[in-house]
N, C-alpha and C positions, 0 to 999 in steps of 0.2 A: 268704106271700107274703117274710117276712121271710127266710124260710129258703130259698126259691129263688134270692135275692140272692147271698146269702153262697157257695150253691152256686156258682153264675154268678163271682162274683168268686174261690172257689178253682181254679177249671179255669182263669184266667190267671197263678196266681201264679207257673208254672214258666216264664215268658217275661219276669218283672218281675226288675230288679238291686236287691237290697238291699245295705246300706248298707256289710256287710263287701266287697261287693265295691269299692266306689269307696277306700275304705282299705286294702286290699291291691295293687289293679292300680298299673303301673308305665305312667308318660305319657311318651311319646316326640314330640315333636314333626320330621315327614317334612317336607322340601321337596322341592317339586314337581321335576321332572327337567329343566325349563326353565331353573327359575333358581337349578341348581345350579352353585357354581361351577367351571369347569373349569379343568385344570391346566395353566400356564401354559407356551405351548410355546416353545423354545429357538431365538431368532434369530439366525443364524450370518450374519458378517458376511461382502462378498466381500475377495478378496486388495485390500488398496490402502482397503479402504472406513471411512470412517470414522461413527461413530454420529452421526445430525442426530436435533434433539429436536424441529424444525417441522413434520417430516413424516413421515409413515408410518413401519415398519421395514421396512429392505427384506428383499426377499423372493427367492427363487432360481426365473428362470421355468424350467420343467421341459424344456424345446428350446435352453434357450440356450449358444450355443456364445463363448467371450469368450478373444479372444485378445490377445496382448499389443500392444502400442503399436507395436513395431518390425515387428511382423509385418501391420500390416495392413494396409499396401499390399500385401504378398506374398498375402496366404488369397482378396482378390478381383480378379478380373481387369475388374471395372467399367466402370472408367475408360479402359480402351484396348478393348472391345468394336467391332468392324467387321463388319457382311455383307458388306464388299467388301472384297476385297483391295488394302491402301494403306499407305506406309510410314508409321512414325510416329514422332517427335521422341523419344520414350523409348529407341528401339532395338529395340522389337519391336512385333509385332502381336497381339494377341488374336485371331485370328480366326473364327468360327460357321459353318460352310458353311449359312445355313437356305433353301436352293434347294428342298432335299425336307425332310421332318419325321426322317429317320431321319439325325440331325444326326453319330454313330457311326457310320453306315457311311461318308461321305464325310471322317471324319477316317483311316478306315483306307484309303481312296483315297489320298488325300495324301501319308502312310506308303509304302504300294507302288507306288504309281509316280508318287510327283512334283509337287509343287506347279503347276509349270509344264503338265502335262498335265491338271490340273482348270483351271486357267486358261483353255484351249483350247475345253472343252467348249462348247456352244452350246444340247444339250436332255439335260436331267438326268435326267428319266426315262429314257429310252432310254439314255444312258449308266451310268444306276446299274445296269439292268436288266441289262447287257451284261456288266457289271461281275461282278456275284451270278456271272452265268453264267461267264464265265470262271473264275473261283475253284473253279466244282463241277467244272469239265471236268478243270482243271490239278490236284487235288486226287485225282482217278483216277488218276494216273499212278505205276506201281512206288515211284519213289524218295520222294513223296510222302508216300505210305503208309507207310513202312518210316519214315520220320521222325516222324509223326501218332503211330504205335505206340511209338515211344522215348519222348517225350515226353508219352504220354497223352492224346491228343487224339481224340476223337470225331469219325472223319467224318460219320459218319450226324446227330447232332445238329446240328451246324453245314450242310451240306444241307440237314436242315430248316427251319431257321431260315431259310437267305438263302431260300428257296423257299416256306415257307406265312406266316412271321409279317412283319408289317409295320415291325418294329425289330429289329436283329443284336443280342445280349446281349453282354454283356462280356467270357464262355467264349468266343465266335464270331470278336469284335474278338480278342483273345488269340490263335486257333486263326492268324486269316487271317495275321497280324502275324508268327510263328513259321513259317509252313508257307511263306507267300508273300517274305516282308520281307526286304531282304537278314539277314546273319549277323551284323554290324557294327553293327546298330544297338537300339538300346535306348529302349522308351518308357513311360513313367510316367505314370501314371492320377493325377490327380488328385480327390478327392471329400471337400468339408467340411477336417478335419484327417488324416485317412486318404490313404495312396497306395498302387499294386500297380504292380510294375515288371514288366513283359513283357520278357524278355531271352530270348537263345538261350543262354545261359552255364548250362549244366545242374549244373553244378557248386559254384554259389554255394547258401549256404544261405541257410533261411529265419531271419537275424536281423535287427536294424535297423540301420542303415547308418550310417555316418560320413562326416565329408568328406574321409575320404583315398577312400572308395569311391568316387570319381568317376576315372574315368578317361578315356582320349583317344578310346574312341568316340562317333561320333554319338546323340545326345538325343534327342528327340522326346517334347514332354510337350503331356496332352492332361489339360485341366479340362472340370468339369462347374459349369455355371454356371445358376440357374435351372431346372434339369431340361434344356436342354443341353446338348452338348457341344463341346467349341471345342479348336483347339491354336494354341500358339505359334507365330511364325513370327521368328524373332531376325534382324535387318539383318545382313551380312557386314561389320558393323564392328567398332571395337574397343568400342565402348559398347553393340553389340550382343553381342558376346561375355562381355564384362562382366555382363551384364544374365543372360544365359542360366546364367554360374557363380553366381550370385547367388541364384537361385531352387533350383540343382540339389543348392546346400549347404544353402540353406532345408528343401526338401523329405527331404534327405537326414537332417539335425540337429532339425529341430524337428516331423517331422508323425510317425505312426504309420504302419509299413510292413505291410499287411497279407500273414498267410502265404498266404491261399489267399482265389479269388473267392467261396465259398461264407460264408465267417465271416470278418469285421470282425474280429473279436479271440477269442481264447478264451475259456472260462468262468474267474470268480473261484476255481473250485479250482485252475488247474494255474499262479497267481503265485505265488510267495513275497510277504513283505511289503516286501523290498528290490527284486524286480524290480519293485514295485506304486511305491515311492516313486521309483525311478529314468527310470520310464515318465512318474509325474506330472512330474518336473524336465523332463523334455522336451518336454510338453506345454503348459509353463509353467502346472504348476497347485502351490499350496502343501501340503505334507499336514498342516501347522497351520491348525487352525479357529478362529476368535475370535469369539466369544458373545458377544451384547451381555447383560448385566445390564441391573438397576435402577442409577436415575438416572446411567447414561451409563457404567457400570463395564466395561471389557471384560476379558475373561479369555481365555486360548490355550489350545487343548487337542490334543494329537495325533489326528488321523484314525484313525479304524478301518480294516481291510481293505476290506471294503462299502463304505466311505465315499469312498475313496481310488478302486474301481473308480467307484463307479457316476457320481465327474466326471470318470474317463476316458471312457465310454459317451458321456456328455453332450457331450465336447470334440471326439471325432472325429466325430463326427452316428452 
């Protein structure tokens, strides 16, 4: 009986720990992943913002667009939005043609045929279809085809967009104005903090404008607000002219001018650091970031090219 017990214990000896094992092993305390201390996140203060100890640390919203106080009333037209033409004491009216869902088409109608023609419409559905038909028929003329070829406008895409789609595209809007609009009229399209100018001047280079680029030609301003396009109608008064010049200067000096309708801005690799700093100054973006440290200390650090570019993307929307 004793021999059988010894044999049984010896068979389990290879699975047991000896005192030498416990003396030579090195023990290490492992903290569970959920209890591990995470590295402190860098908190960047906004421009002009001071640290506050009684509220959570500030953070940037992913789609936030900040506009300087002097441009706030210019960047939004909500205070003067109307759906019926009427004079406004501020020297202008921001008119959204909501009779039909395609507000961009009616902005093109007003620019090409005038607001007086628009004001006489009684059946918007019939007039809208007739306007599309007229634009397609006129585009088949030889001289219009030649202009379209010189300006690299696809008549086929415009015809398809007018006949098959419920809304016209910005490409069709541009084509209609260049082919059927007056040659001395330019139209500025505003969307967020970016603009695009439709002009007959083929010699104009794709560069950022200044206040000196405002000429004596007639300007129309079309702005996208809450998904709809509206058009500014300025009063034929001194106040109306001052308001128009004020907006033109703002759009040409404090907004990003798109070089094409396909891409709002070039990729980061196409910009040098001085160009990004100049563009950030144009959009009221500081090239310096202020980092909130311990006990309310604030340190300043120059932004990288990527950080400046990301801020520009957020600003122009």
